[in-house]
Backbone bond lengths (Angstrom), bond angles and torsions (degrees), N, CA, C in turn:
res aa  C-N    CA-C-N  psi(-1)  N-CA   C-N-CA  omega(-1)  CA-C   N-CA-C  phi
1 M - - - 1.452 - - 1.485 118.11 -
2 K 1.410 111.89 -43.34 1.532 119.87 -176.33 1.547 108.66 -70.53
3 N 1.392 121.09 -19.15 1.407 121.74 -176.12 1.493 113.85 -93.85
4 K 1.336 115.66 5.44 1.430 122.85 -177.37 1.562 109.84 -104.01
5 H 1.293 113.43 147.27 1.540 117.80 173.63 1.481 109.00 -115.04
6 F 1.282 119.12 103.99 1.420 124.24 -176.60 1.507 112.88 -70.82
7 I 1.378 114.70 -12.67 1.436 121.09 -178.32 1.641 111.20 -72.99
8 I 1.310 113.29 -25.87 1.488 118.15 -173.00 1.542 110.44 -66.04
9 P 1.309 121.65 -49.59 1.508 121.34 -177.96 1.517 106.95 -63.93
10 I 1.398 121.10 -37.76 1.448 119.29 -178.89 1.419 110.16 -74.45
11 Y 1.287 122.80 -28.74 1.415 126.30 175.83 1.614 108.02 -63.16
12 I 1.355 117.94 -43.17 1.450 119.31 -176.76 1.504 105.05 -73.57
13 I 1.355 125.01 -29.52 1.462 121.96 173.39 1.469 108.73 -66.17
14 L 1.288 118.12 -44.43 1.469 120.63 177.29 1.512 113.60 -51.28
15 L 1.404 116.25 -47.45 1.443 118.96 -176.26 1.615 109.33 -65.73
16 L 1.366 113.49 -35.34 1.482 115.94 175.78 1.482 114.76 -64.98
17 V 1.306 114.15 -48.65 1.499 122.83 -175.60 1.644 105.65 -62.00
18 M 1.320 115.76 -47.80 1.461 114.09 -175.80 1.474 118.93 -62.45
19 F 1.337 115.47 -24.59 1.375 120.37 -178.72 1.535 117.85 -109.16
20 I 1.256 116.17 -15.68 1.429 121.09 176.12 1.530 112.97 -99.73
21 L 1.347 117.30 -44.41 1.493 123.40 -175.28 1.574 110.38 -50.28
22 P 1.390 120.24 -41.18 1.404 122.16 -174.39 1.611 110.58 -49.29
23 T 1.318 115.24 -34.34 1.384 120.61 177.83 1.544 118.84 -61.95
24 F 1.361 108.95 -23.40 1.499 116.51 -179.70 1.464 112.91 -118.24
25 S 1.365 117.55 21.84 1.452 124.76 179.38 1.517 106.89 -100.52
26 A 1.320 112.71 -160.71 1.480 122.99 177.54 1.548 113.43 -58.22
27 E 1.294 113.50 135.81 1.557 116.58 -179.41 1.510 113.11 -49.32
28 E 1.308 116.48 -34.41 1.477 123.23 -174.90 1.628 112.09 -76.82
29 Y 1.245 114.70 -13.55 1.425 121.17 -173.26 1.615 111.05 -63.69
30 S 1.286 115.63 133.56 1.419 126.18 174.42 1.504 111.65 -123.06
31 I 1.219 117.92 131.54 1.523 124.31 176.92 1.430 109.24 -65.35
32 F 1.402 119.54 -27.81 1.399 121.09 -179.61 1.448 113.33 -88.05
33 L 1.254 120.01 -38.68 1.547 122.38 178.84 1.442 115.97 -85.99
34 N 1.360 120.40 -32.61 1.407 120.10 -167.93 1.517 111.26 -107.75
35 T 1.446 112.44 159.74 1.446 118.12 -172.79 1.517 113.68 -100.34
36 T 1.257 123.52 172.38 1.467 126.46 176.66 1.467 106.95 -65.94
37 S 1.283 120.89 -34.91 1.472 121.63 175.32 1.604 112.42 -57.58
38 Q 1.206 113.48 -30.47 1.538 116.58 -178.83 1.534 108.72 -83.87
39 L 1.360 117.80 -18.67 1.514 121.41 165.99 1.535 112.91 -62.74
40 G 1.294 113.54 -35.12 1.459 121.09 178.31 1.540 113.64 -98.58
41 A 1.346 118.11 19.98 1.428 118.41 -173.96 1.500 113.68 -65.40
42 Q 1.240 121.60 166.82 1.464 131.42 172.20 1.563 109.98 -57.73
43 N 1.307 119.73 133.87 1.405 122.31 174.29 1.433 116.51 56.56
44 T 1.372 116.16 37.10 1.426 125.68 -179.11 1.580 109.61 -118.15
45 P 1.320 114.13 136.41 1.422 117.33 -178.24 1.473 115.66 -57.16
46 N 1.267 119.56 129.89 1.452 128.75 178.48 1.557 117.00 57.66
47 S 1.426 109.45 24.53 1.536 120.18 175.20 1.512 110.70 -54.50
48 W 1.307 122.31 -31.11 1.438 125.58 -171.26 1.570 106.02 -65.13
49 I 1.287 121.80 -25.62 1.434 122.78 -174.88 1.541 104.28 -70.31
50 M 1.348 120.46 -47.71 1.437 121.87 -173.90 1.487 105.42 -70.04
51 N 1.336 123.64 -38.52 1.406 126.06 -172.74 1.594 109.32 -71.02
52 L 1.288 113.16 -31.96 1.534 119.91 177.34 1.531 108.52 -69.34
53 T 1.309 113.59 -36.46 1.460 121.55 178.30 1.614 110.39 -65.27
54 F 1.322 109.65 -49.25 1.587 112.77 174.23 1.528 113.23 -54.63
55 A 1.332 112.89 -47.35 1.433 115.64 -177.78 1.448 116.18 -61.88
56 L 1.490 114.70 -38.93 1.429 116.80 177.49 1.557 115.49 -70.44
57 L 1.322 110.64 -35.04 1.490 113.72 170.90 1.602 114.22 -58.84
58 G 1.312 112.61 -46.91 1.441 116.65 176.94 1.504 109.24 -57.43
59 C 1.253 117.32 -51.90 1.507 117.54 -172.89 1.637 108.22 -62.30
60 V 1.296 115.58 -42.84 1.433 118.31 -173.91 1.594 110.00 -66.31
61 C 1.346 113.44 -31.24 1.558 117.61 -176.80 1.488 107.26 -73.37
62 I 1.330 113.33 -36.96 1.474 115.96 176.30 1.552 112.30 -65.57
63 F 1.268 115.70 -45.04 1.491 122.13 173.49 1.570 116.63 -55.11
64 E 1.297 109.37 -49.27 1.452 116.28 -179.65 1.588 106.68 -66.63
65 G 1.239 121.06 -34.11 1.371 120.96 178.51 1.599 113.99 -62.91
66 F 1.325 112.87 -48.56 1.379 113.20 171.76 1.551 117.95 -65.71
67 L 1.270 114.62 -31.00 1.450 117.25 178.63 1.586 115.57 -67.23
68 H 1.305 109.93 -44.89 1.430 118.15 -167.62 1.583 115.75 -107.83
69 L 1.203 120.04 -12.37 1.467 121.51 -176.73 1.522 116.38 -105.28
70 K 1.427 113.97 -18.36 1.344 122.88 171.90 1.653 114.86 40.39
71 N 1.346 117.26 -104.42 1.467 120.39 -177.26 1.545 113.47 -87.74
72 L 1.324 120.93 0.34 1.363 124.52 174.32 1.504 113.62 -75.70
73 W 1.395 118.42 76.68 1.411 120.21 -160.38 1.591 110.67 -74.97
74 V 1.290 120.38 -28.98 1.497 119.94 -179.64 1.556 107.03 -64.16
75 Q 1.380 113.31 -51.60 1.501 117.98 -176.55 1.593 106.71 -63.03
76 K 1.287 115.73 -43.57 1.511 120.71 -174.86 1.492 107.20 -59.10
77 V 1.359 117.92 -49.53 1.490 122.37 -175.48 1.605 110.13 -62.09
78 L 1.344 112.47 -42.45 1.500 115.02 179.33 1.564 110.54 -64.69
79 L 1.322 116.68 -45.83 1.433 119.49 -178.12 1.564 111.83 -64.42
80 I 1.269 113.26 -36.82 1.540 117.13 -179.80 1.632 107.14 -66.99
81 S 1.431 115.39 -42.83 1.312 119.43 177.59 1.564 113.50 -56.31
82 F 1.397 110.16 -43.51 1.493 117.92 177.07 1.559 108.33 -56.71
83 G 1.381 112.82 -50.56 1.512 115.70 -177.31 1.451 115.26 -61.00
84 I 1.302 117.39 -38.23 1.433 124.19 178.52 1.536 111.07 -67.76
85 G 1.260 117.02 -39.75 1.421 125.53 176.92 1.500 110.51 -57.76
86 L 1.357 115.26 -48.09 1.505 121.55 179.39 1.502 109.38 -59.78
87 I 1.442 116.49 -43.65 1.447 120.13 -174.75 1.625 107.37 -65.96
88 F 1.270 115.51 -36.81 1.510 118.79 177.21 1.457 112.98 -68.52
89 T 1.304 119.74 -29.17 1.477 121.43 177.63 1.528 108.29 -69.89
90 A 1.291 116.41 -28.70 1.431 122.39 179.88 1.541 112.66 -74.66
91 I 1.477 111.69 -39.69 1.430 118.09 -177.80 1.552 112.97 -75.63
92 F 1.367 112.27 -42.60 1.432 120.14 179.69 1.523 111.05 -107.99
93 Q 1.374 115.76 113.13 1.343 115.76 -155.10 1.666 108.39 -108.30
94 H 1.326 115.95 152.85 1.382 131.46 179.77 1.540 109.05 -49.93
95 A 1.374 117.36 156.93 1.422 120.74 169.05 1.564 110.52 -75.13
96 P 1.263 116.21 151.08 1.509 117.42 -176.52 1.495 111.69 -71.15
97 I 1.323 115.80 158.88 1.507 118.42 -178.33 1.532 114.10 -68.52
98 N 1.317 112.83 -35.29 1.522 119.49 174.51 1.558 106.98 -82.33
99 E 1.313 111.48 113.28 1.522 117.38 -177.77 1.474 113.80 -69.84
100 A 1.307 117.36 -12.38 1.471 125.34 175.77 1.481 111.60 -73.32
101 I 1.296 120.18 -24.45 1.449 125.55 -178.60 1.628 110.90 -79.74
102 P 1.263 116.83 122.99 1.395 120.47 -178.12 1.610 111.54 -59.73
103 Y 1.373 114.08 147.60 1.387 117.27 177.94 1.566 108.60 -158.27
104 N 1.347 110.27 171.02 1.502 117.23 -179.03 1.449 108.75 -93.71
105 I 1.401 119.64 114.67 1.388 126.79 -177.94 1.493 112.32 -62.61
106 L 1.405 115.61 -43.40 1.401 119.08 179.76 1.497 111.31 -60.27
107 E 1.303 117.48 -43.77 1.486 121.51 -178.23 1.496 107.59 -61.58
108 D 1.292 122.81 -44.47 1.515 125.73 -179.28 1.472 104.81 -59.02
109 N 1.350 122.87 -47.93 1.426 121.63 -176.62 1.523 115.45 -63.51
110 I 1.367 116.01 -35.06 1.469 121.32 177.03 1.576 107.17 -68.56
111 H 1.344 113.98 -39.04 1.511 115.13 175.57 1.493 114.36 -60.18
112 S 1.364 113.29 -40.54 1.518 115.24 -176.58 1.504 106.71 -69.61
113 A 1.313 119.55 -37.59 1.490 121.84 177.12 1.527 113.15 -64.05
114 S 1.344 112.51 -38.45 1.419 114.64 -179.11 1.569 113.56 -73.64
115 A 1.389 116.89 -27.37 1.365 123.43 -179.97 1.572 105.43 -72.88
116 S 1.319 114.74 -38.31 1.511 114.63 178.06 1.558 112.91 -68.77
117 V 1.309 117.39 -32.39 1.464 121.08 169.14 1.622 111.79 -56.50
118 V 1.324 112.14 -45.60 1.430 119.72 -178.38 1.550 108.32 -62.07
119 G 1.285 118.81 -44.79 1.463 118.83 -177.56 1.514 112.39 -70.60
120 F 1.402 118.89 -45.91 1.346 121.00 179.63 1.559 114.96 -60.98
121 S 1.304 111.84 -46.21 1.505 119.15 -174.54 1.595 110.34 -66.18
122 F 1.335 110.34 -37.40 1.569 113.16 179.39 1.453 109.07 -66.96
123 T 1.346 119.42 -45.62 1.461 122.19 -175.44 1.615 110.11 -63.56
124 L 1.260 114.91 -39.04 1.442 120.91 179.12 1.501 109.68 -71.11
125 F 1.444 116.70 -36.51 1.426 117.75 173.63 1.476 113.57 -61.20
126 A 1.360 114.97 -43.56 1.463 115.61 -177.57 1.516 112.51 -65.35
127 F 1.351 119.22 -39.40 1.460 120.68 178.93 1.548 109.77 -66.85
128 S 1.326 116.22 -35.15 1.406 120.22 -176.78 1.557 112.42 -66.69
129 V 1.338 114.49 -36.97 1.376 120.81 179.77 1.443 114.43 -62.28
130 A 1.346 118.43 -31.40 1.507 123.58 169.54 1.466 112.60 -46.94
131 F 1.301 117.66 -31.64 1.540 120.28 -175.86 1.513 111.16 -86.80
132 I 1.305 121.49 -8.58 1.517 121.25 177.24 1.520 111.67 -117.43
133 E 1.269 122.29 -10.58 1.388 121.21 170.13 1.513 117.72 -61.82
134 N 1.323 119.90 148.37 1.456 124.16 -171.98 1.493 119.80 -99.74
135 T 1.338 114.34 -0.53 1.428 122.20 176.89 1.502 112.51 -137.43
136 D 1.341 113.90 152.66 1.538 115.83 -175.93 1.429 111.73 -64.92
137 K 1.401 119.95 -34.28 1.347 125.68 -179.61 1.552 108.79 -59.70
138 R 1.274 116.71 -47.88 1.563 119.73 -174.31 1.542 104.98 -74.97
139 R 1.333 122.10 -33.65 1.475 118.98 177.48 1.499 110.89 -65.79
140 I 1.308 119.21 -45.14 1.435 121.29 175.98 1.480 116.06 -59.74
141 L 1.392 113.62 -43.71 1.426 116.23 173.49 1.515 116.36 -59.44
142 A 1.326 117.02 -38.42 1.455 119.32 177.01 1.578 112.33 -62.17
143 L 1.376 110.46 -41.99 1.486 113.11 178.48 1.566 111.78 -66.71
144 L 1.350 117.96 -36.79 1.368 120.35 178.27 1.543 114.39 -62.57
145 I 1.347 115.06 -39.65 1.416 122.95 178.98 1.526 109.53 -63.16
146 G 1.352 116.89 -44.08 1.417 120.99 175.36 1.518 110.80 -58.40
147 M 1.299 119.51 -44.72 1.471 124.57 -174.40 1.591 107.53 -71.91
148 L 1.313 113.81 -36.64 1.549 117.15 176.31 1.481 113.35 -65.54
149 S 1.288 114.56 -35.12 1.488 124.20 179.05 1.543 107.32 -61.75
150 I 1.369 118.15 -45.27 1.384 122.21 -178.82 1.573 108.74 -74.39
151 G 1.255 121.53 -47.00 1.429 125.89 176.51 1.554 112.92 -51.83
152 L 1.337 117.26 -52.18 1.476 121.00 -175.98 1.529 106.20 -69.78
153 S 1.336 120.73 -36.93 1.533 118.83 178.17 1.458 110.19 -60.84
154 L 1.377 117.90 -41.63 1.522 120.49 177.88 1.534 110.29 -60.57
155 L 1.332 115.73 -42.16 1.425 117.79 -178.90 1.484 114.25 -62.10
156 M 1.365 116.36 -31.98 1.481 118.56 174.92 1.582 114.67 -56.90
157 F 1.390 112.64 -24.21 1.469 112.25 -179.26 1.528 110.81 -106.95
158 I 1.381 116.87 -12.33 1.410 118.60 178.98 1.529 109.74 -94.52
159 V 1.345 120.01 -54.24 1.449 122.21 176.33 1.462 109.73 -100.13
160 T 1.323 112.91 82.94 1.447 119.94 -168.94 1.573 114.68 -73.13
161 N 1.419 113.76 -22.84 1.477 116.79 175.77 1.478 113.62 -60.78
162 Y 1.363 117.81 -14.61 1.416 119.08 -173.32 1.622 108.21 -127.00
163 T 1.297 115.90 27.75 1.476 121.70 -179.08 1.470 114.63 -49.83
164 G 1.389 112.59 -46.23 1.480 121.84 -178.30 1.500 116.25 -66.35
165 V 1.422 111.72 -29.35 1.544 119.99 178.40 1.428 107.44 -75.70
166 W 1.447 120.17 -48.14 1.485 119.28 176.67 1.483 117.01 -58.17
167 Q 1.379 115.74 -41.23 1.444 118.31 179.45 1.540 109.55 -65.23
168 R 1.340 117.13 -43.04 1.471 118.55 -179.63 1.514 112.40 -60.63
169 L 1.375 119.46 -37.64 1.430 122.18 176.85 1.407 109.18 -66.22
170 I 1.346 124.35 -38.42 1.485 125.71 176.22 1.505 109.54 -53.10
171 F 1.343 112.97 -52.67 1.498 118.45 -177.66 1.516 114.44 -62.30
172 I 1.385 116.98 -43.86 1.430 126.83 -178.94 1.682 107.27 -60.24
173 I 1.338 114.46 -53.89 1.446 118.29 -177.79 1.468 113.77 -69.53
174 S 1.291 118.03 -38.15 1.501 124.94 -172.36 1.477 106.52 -67.93
175 F 1.329 119.67 -54.89 1.499 122.11 -173.14 1.553 108.21 -75.93
176 G 1.381 116.10 -30.38 1.514 117.03 173.17 1.466 111.77 -59.66
177 W 1.393 116.78 -44.95 1.374 123.79 -177.21 1.551 112.11 -66.32
178 M 1.370 113.37 -40.75 1.502 119.23 177.85 1.483 114.19 -59.29
179 I 1.354 114.17 -39.79 1.513 119.24 173.98 1.550 109.96 -59.60
180 Y 1.342 118.59 -44.96 1.430 125.78 -176.32 1.548 104.38 -64.73
181 F 1.373 119.24 -43.24 1.480 120.62 179.42 1.523 112.51 -64.49
182 F 1.277 116.79 -43.89 1.455 118.11 -179.60 1.468 112.37 -71.65
183 E 1.333 118.06 -32.39 1.503 118.07 170.93 1.519 112.09 -58.73
184 G 1.330 114.03 -36.69 1.416 119.12 -177.72 1.590 111.88 -67.72
185 R 1.323 111.24 -39.64 1.516 121.32 173.77 1.449 110.35 -60.49
186 K 1.309 119.47 -42.81 1.412 125.32 -177.93 1.602 110.20 -64.69
187 I 1.263 113.30 -44.32 1.506 118.59 -179.53 1.467 108.17 -66.72
188 K 1.346 121.35 -42.71 1.473 122.19 178.96 1.406 112.62 -63.18
189 K 1.365 120.54 -39.74 1.556 122.25 177.25 1.647 106.85 -64.74
190 T 1.330 115.91 -44.48 1.419 116.47 -178.27 1.532 111.33 -61.33
191 K 1.289 118.18 -39.39 1.538 123.26 179.69 1.555 107.01 -60.24
192 C 1.341 112.83 -53.21 1.451 123.30 -177.75 1.576 110.81 -55.05
193 A 1.319 111.32 -47.94 1.491 113.62 177.65 1.546 115.80 -63.18
194 H 1.366 114.05 -35.33 1.426 120.25 175.60 1.482 115.57 -65.71
195 C 1.369 114.47 -38.63 1.443 123.82 178.42 1.577 106.52 -63.90
196 T 1.273 113.12 -48.29 1.439 120.19 -176.11 1.608 108.87 -56.04
197 F 1.437 109.92 -44.16 1.525 114.53 -177.74 1.475 109.22 -64.54
198 M 1.376 118.32 -39.03 1.420 123.96 -175.29 1.608 106.68 -63.35
199 L 1.237 116.20 -40.72 1.503 121.17 -176.63 1.472 111.07 -67.30
200 I 1.371 112.73 -33.01 1.499 117.01 -177.20 1.496 106.09 -72.16
């Protein structure tokens, strides 16, 4: 069980959902203009698929945090916050693309706040990982991921014609890097266990 990464199959599901579900979502939906949150929006066709994916991602991040971060409390708290934020974005859903469709304003506001928690906690998590990685290459990569997260988030508000593209890139890069990070933690634990065995 410790050698498995449960985030990998959920990551594959995320990729499929992000790029296939738009075909079965609201007619107005554009993969270039609209976000994944709008795939899971209130009163939107097949929104449950995106929301289930958000919830699964949140749960698996919390699980991986407990499994691989152990006594690294700063990183663990940030990753758990990230996971809880994702779960909340699934429970409390975005406003629909079509403004004529009725929706719950409070739910939309909670979704926005939860999405902000997701963004801030991930960025801080990436920067914090730079302090626990054991090679310069991995430290630099963690810092680059944190900066990319900020840069792409800014592009979502600056170059709005491609908001959907920037957000999808954030998801692809962020979760891809997390798999790489957790794999490094697994290898490190395996080496430590082997060294302990050799000493015994």
